[in-house]
C-alpha positions as CSV (number, residue, x, y, z in Angstrom):
1,M,4.3,27.9,3.5
2,A,2.4,24.5,1.9
3,T,2.1,21.6,3.8
4,Y,2.7,18.5,1.9
5,I,0.8,15.1,2.1
6,F,2.3,11.9,1.0
7,G,2.0,8.0,1.2
8,H,4.8,5.9,1.2
9,T,8.0,5.1,-1.4
10,T,6.3,2.9,-3.7
11,P,3.0,4.5,-3.5
12,D,-0.1,2.4,-3.9
13,S,-3.7,3.5,-5.1
14,D,-4.5,3.5,-1.4
15,S,-1.5,6.7,-0.9
16,I,-2.0,8.3,-4.1
17,V,-5.5,8.6,-3.5
18,G,-5.6,8.7,0.0
19,A,-3.2,12.0,-0.6
20,L,-5.6,13.5,-2.8
21,S,-8.5,13.1,-0.5
22,L,-6.8,14.4,2.5
23,S,-5.5,17.0,1.0
24,Y,-8.6,18.4,-0.2
25,L,-10.0,18.0,3.1
26,K,-7.4,20.0,5.0
27,N,-7.6,22.5,2.5
28,Q,-11.2,22.7,2.9
29,L,-10.7,23.1,6.6
30,G,-8.8,26.3,6.3
31,E,-4.7,24.4,5.5
32,D,-3.1,25.3,2.9
33,T,-1.8,21.8,1.6
34,I,-0.3,19.9,-1.7
35,A,-0.5,16.0,-2.0
36,T,2.8,14.5,-3.5
37,R,4.1,11.3,-3.5
38,Q,7.2,9.8,-3.1
39,G,7.6,7.4,-6.4
40,D,5.8,6.3,-9.4
41,I,2.6,5.4,-10.3
42,N,1.4,2.0,-11.0
43,P,-0.9,0.6,-13.6
44,E,-3.8,0.2,-11.5
45,T,-3.3,4.2,-10.0
46,A,-3.1,5.2,-13.4
47,F,-6.5,3.6,-14.3
48,I,-8.0,5.2,-11.3
49,L,-6.7,8.4,-11.9
50,E,-7.7,8.4,-15.5
51,K,-11.5,7.3,-14.5
52,F,-11.7,10.3,-12.3
53,D,-10.2,12.7,-14.9
54,Y,-7.3,13.6,-12.0
55,T,-3.7,14.1,-11.9
56,A,-1.0,12.5,-9.9
57,P,0.1,14.0,-7.4
58,E,3.3,16.0,-7.4
59,L,6.7,13.8,-7.2
60,K,8.6,15.0,-4.3
61,T,11.2,13.2,-2.2
62,K,13.0,15.9,0.1
63,V,11.2,17.3,2.9
64,A,13.5,18.4,5.3
65,G,12.4,21.6,6.3
66,E,8.7,21.6,5.5
67,D,5.5,20.9,7.4
68,V,4.2,17.2,6.4
69,Y,1.2,14.4,7.2
70,L,2.0,11.2,6.4
71,I,-0.9,8.8,5.2
72,D,-0.9,4.7,4.2
73,F,2.4,4.7,6.9
74,S,4.4,5.2,9.9
75,D,8.2,3.5,9.4
76,L,11.4,5.0,8.9
77,A,11.8,2.9,6.1
78,Q,9.2,3.9,4.0
79,S,9.6,7.3,4.6
80,P,12.1,10.4,2.6
81,K,15.5,9.8,3.6
82,D,15.4,13.2,5.5
83,I,12.1,12.7,7.6
84,K,13.8,13.1,10.6
85,E,14.6,16.7,9.5
86,A,10.7,17.3,8.8
87,N,7.7,18.5,10.7
88,I,5.6,15.6,10.8
89,L,1.7,17.2,11.9
90,G,0.2,14.3,11.7
91,I,-0.1,10.2,10.5
92,V,-3.1,8.6,8.6
93,D,-3.0,4.7,8.9
94,H,-4.5,1.9,8.8
95,H,-1.3,-0.7,9.6
96,K,0.4,-1.4,12.8
97,L,2.4,1.3,14.6
98,G,5.6,2.3,13.0
99,D,9.0,3.9,14.8
100,I,8.8,7.6,13.5
101,T,8.7,9.8,16.5
102,T,7.9,13.6,16.6
103,S,9.0,15.8,19.0
104,A,5.5,17.8,19.3
105,P,2.1,16.8,19.7
106,L,0.5,15.7,16.5
107,E,-3.1,14.5,14.9
108,C,-3.4,10.4,15.0
109,W,-5.7,8.9,13.2
110,I,-4.7,5.7,13.2
111,R,-7.3,2.8,13.1
112,P,-7.3,-1.2,12.4
113,V,-9.6,-0.8,8.7
114,G,-9.1,-2.6,5.0
115,C,-8.2,1.4,4.0
116,S,-6.8,4.8,4.9
117,N,-9.5,6.0,2.8
118,T,-11.2,4.2,4.7
119,I,-10.4,6.8,7.8
120,V,-10.0,9.7,5.1
121,K,-13.8,9.0,4.5
122,Q,-15.0,8.9,8.6
123,M,-12.7,12.4,8.8
124,F,-14.6,13.9,5.7
125,D,-18.4,12.7,7.9
126,Y,-16.5,14.2,11.5
127,H,-15.8,17.4,10.2
128,E,-19.2,17.4,7.8
129,I,-17.5,18.3,4.6
130,E,-18.9,17.0,1.5
131,I,-16.7,14.8,-1.1
132,P,-16.7,15.4,-4.5
133,K,-18.2,13.0,-6.9
134,A,-14.8,11.7,-8.9
135,L,-13.2,12.1,-5.1
136,A,-15.2,9.6,-3.6
137,G,-15.1,7.7,-7.0
138,M,-11.1,7.2,-6.5
139,M,-11.9,6.8,-2.7
140,L,-14.2,4.0,-3.5
141,C,-11.4,2.5,-5.6
142,A,-8.9,2.9,-3.1
143,I,-10.6,1.0,-0.7
144,L,-11.6,-2.1,-2.8
145,S,-8.3,-2.7,-4.0
146,D,-6.7,-2.5,-0.4
147,T,-9.3,-4.8,0.7
148,V,-9.1,-6.8,-2.6
149,I,-13.1,-6.6,-3.0
150,F,-13.9,-6.9,0.6
151,K,-12.1,-10.8,0.2
152,S,-8.9,-9.5,2.4
153,P,-8.9,-10.7,6.3
154,T,-8.4,-7.3,6.8
155,C,-11.6,-6.1,5.5
156,T,-14.3,-4.5,8.1
157,K,-17.8,-3.8,8.3
158,E,-16.0,-0.1,8.3
159,D,-14.6,-0.5,5.1
160,T,-18.2,-1.6,3.1
161,K,-19.7,0.5,5.0
162,A,-17.6,3.7,3.4
163,C,-18.1,1.4,0.0
164,K,-21.3,2.1,-0.1
165,E,-21.5,5.7,1.0
166,L,-18.8,6.6,-1.7
167,A,-20.5,4.2,-4.3
168,E,-23.5,6.7,-3.7
169,I,-21.9,9.8,-3.8
170,A,-19.7,9.1,-7.1
171,E,-23.2,7.4,-8.5
172,I,-21.8,3.5,-9.2
173,E,-24.2,1.2,-9.1
174,D,-21.9,-1.9,-9.6
175,Y,-19.3,-0.9,-7.8
176,K,-17.5,-4.8,-7.6
177,A,-17.8,-4.8,-11.0
178,L,-15.6,-1.9,-11.0
179,G,-13.1,-3.7,-8.4
180,M,-12.9,-6.4,-11.1
181,E,-12.2,-4.2,-13.5
182,M,-9.4,-2.5,-11.6
183,F,-7.7,-5.9,-10.8
184,I,-7.4,-7.3,-14.7
185,V,-5.8,-4.0,-14.9
186,K,-3.4,-5.0,-12.2
187,S,-2.9,-8.3,-13.2
188,D,-1.4,-6.9,-16.8
189,V,2.6,-7.5,-16.0
190,L,3.4,-8.0,-19.2
191,S,4.4,-5.3,-20.5
192,A,6.4,-4.5,-17.2
193,T,9.6,-4.9,-16.4
194,P,10.9,-7.9,-13.7
195,R,12.1,-4.9,-11.5
196,E,9.3,-3.1,-12.0
197,L,7.0,-6.2,-11.0
198,V,9.1,-6.7,-7.9
199,L,9.1,-3.0,-6.8
200,R,5.7,-2.6,-7.9
201,D,3.9,-2.8,-4.6
202,F,7.0,-3.2,-2.2
203,K,7.5,-2.1,1.2
204,D,11.1,-2.3,3.8
205,F,10.4,-3.1,7.5
206,K,13.2,-2.6,10.2
207,M,13.1,-5.8,12.3
208,G,16.0,-5.6,14.9
209,D,19.1,-4.7,12.8
210,N,17.7,-6.5,9.8
211,T,15.7,-4.7,6.5
212,I,13.1,-7.4,5.3
213,G,11.7,-5.9,1.8
214,V,8.2,-7.6,1.3
215,G,6.7,-7.1,-2.5
216,Q,2.9,-8.5,-3.5
217,L,1.2,-8.8,-6.9
218,E,-2.2,-9.6,-6.8
219,V,-3.4,-10.7,-9.9
220,V,-6.6,-12.6,-11.0
221,D,-4.8,-15.5,-12.7
222,L,-1.2,-16.9,-10.9
223,S,-0.2,-18.5,-14.1
224,V,0.9,-15.2,-15.9
225,F,3.7,-16.1,-13.3
226,D,4.9,-19.5,-14.9
227,T,7.5,-18.2,-17.4
228,M,8.5,-15.2,-15.4
229,K,9.8,-16.6,-12.3
230,E,13.2,-16.9,-12.7
231,T,13.3,-13.6,-14.1
232,L,11.8,-12.2,-10.9
233,K,14.1,-13.7,-8.7
234,A,17.0,-12.5,-10.4
235,E,16.1,-9.1,-9.7
236,M,15.0,-10.0,-6.1
237,K,18.3,-10.9,-5.8
238,N,19.6,-7.7,-7.2
239,I,17.4,-5.5,-5.0
240,K,18.6,-7.4,-1.9
241,E,21.9,-6.9,-2.8
242,E,21.3,-3.1,-3.2
243,E,20.6,-2.2,0.0
244,G,22.2,-5.4,2.2
245,R,18.9,-6.4,3.1
246,H,18.7,-9.2,5.2
247,T,15.3,-10.9,2.9
248,V,13.4,-9.9,0.1
249,L,10.0,-12.0,-0.1
250,L,7.8,-11.6,-3.3
251,L,4.1,-12.5,-2.3
252,L,1.7,-13.4,-5.9
253,T,-1.4,-13.1,-4.8
254,D,-4.1,-15.0,-6.5
255,I,-7.3,-13.3,-5.8
256,M,-10.0,-15.8,-7.2
257,K,-8.2,-19.2,-5.8
258,E,-7.7,-16.5,-2.5
259,G,-4.1,-17.4,-1.1
260,S,-0.6,-16.5,-2.1
261,Q,2.6,-18.1,-3.8
262,L,5.2,-16.7,-1.8
263,L,9.0,-16.5,-3.1
264,V,11.6,-16.0,-0.6
265,L,15.5,-14.9,-0.9
266,S,17.1,-14.8,2.6
267,D,20.4,-15.0,4.2
268,E,18.5,-17.2,6.5
269,T,15.8,-19.0,5.0
270,L,14.7,-21.4,8.6
271,K,13.1,-18.6,10.3
272,I,10.5,-17.9,6.9
273,E,9.8,-21.1,7.4
274,N,9.6,-20.8,10.9
275,A,7.3,-17.7,10.9
276,F,4.7,-19.3,8.5
277,N,5.4,-23.1,10.0
278,V,5.9,-24.2,6.1
279,K,8.6,-25.9,4.4
280,L,10.3,-24.1,0.8
281,D,10.5,-26.0,-1.7
282,E,13.4,-26.8,-3.9
283,N,12.4,-23.2,-5.5
284,A,12.6,-21.5,-2.1
285,E,8.6,-21.4,-3.0
286,V,5.7,-22.3,-1.1
287,W,2.1,-21.9,-1.4
288,L,0.2,-19.6,1.7
289,N,-3.3,-20.9,0.8
290,G,-5.8,-17.9,2.5
291,V,-3.2,-15.6,2.5
292,M,-4.1,-12.3,0.9
293,S,-2.5,-9.6,3.4
294,R,0.9,-8.2,4.2
295,K,0.3,-6.6,6.7
296,K,-1.8,-8.7,9.1
297,Q,-0.8,-12.2,7.6
298,I,3.1,-11.9,6.9
299,I,4.8,-8.6,8.9
300,P,3.3,-9.9,12.4
301,F,4.8,-13.9,11.6
302,L,7.8,-12.0,10.4
303,E,8.4,-9.9,13.2
304,K,8.4,-12.6,15.8
305,Q,11.1,-14.5,14.2
306,F,13.5,-11.0,13.9
């Protein structure tokens, strides 16, 4: 019986490419694994898959009774609803340790780096398995995406080292130019619906008895949102009410200015203000200078409040 590998519920490039790269590695080591995904492919990931001529992993949202590996997450809120009925063989992640537990020992590669694919690259090195050229190119793109072309505070020397080595394998000389090409694709928000935008890179977090949803959109020019904020906020309200969330936040991140406009919809806005030591304006927004990472600059401060 095959083992399924997948990332979080709203997959980004790291979780999709990570499922593919980890599956390839495990198969080379003699395991029978299949890369899968829990949600739709976003435009940036579609660009990466097309560029390197890869097919998207199959959609699979039910895993009861299956053997599975998780990549790029370890939170129940970001898992299939029946994850507790699956047999988790391992976790590869670069976020905080979540609330998933297992009844048996498992393989864990959890490291404080900028991208899960950096860890997968280290796993390839550890097992002395060669990475195919196209797969190396996709892994490179995933790291460039997650580290915002090395601008994110989560970026480490291990990420930049992995990028240089993957670029050599993939025969890509100017990988920063490739990263910018990717972010231009990512910045195309006009062809998407407000719901698609809010959920494009959206994660739920369980904090105490509350569910906090945090989305992020990274663009090269924040002005693209000037005429869209009201429709985005209306969709945030719908998403908040659908699952009884306490708070829904949306980070509009400008990778050139290196900061984020935070849109807030919460039952307790004071907690959000206290978390970041700011005062929201009359539109329940605030500019967070230098804030580009959800996992390092947003979630830890929210958890202290909740």
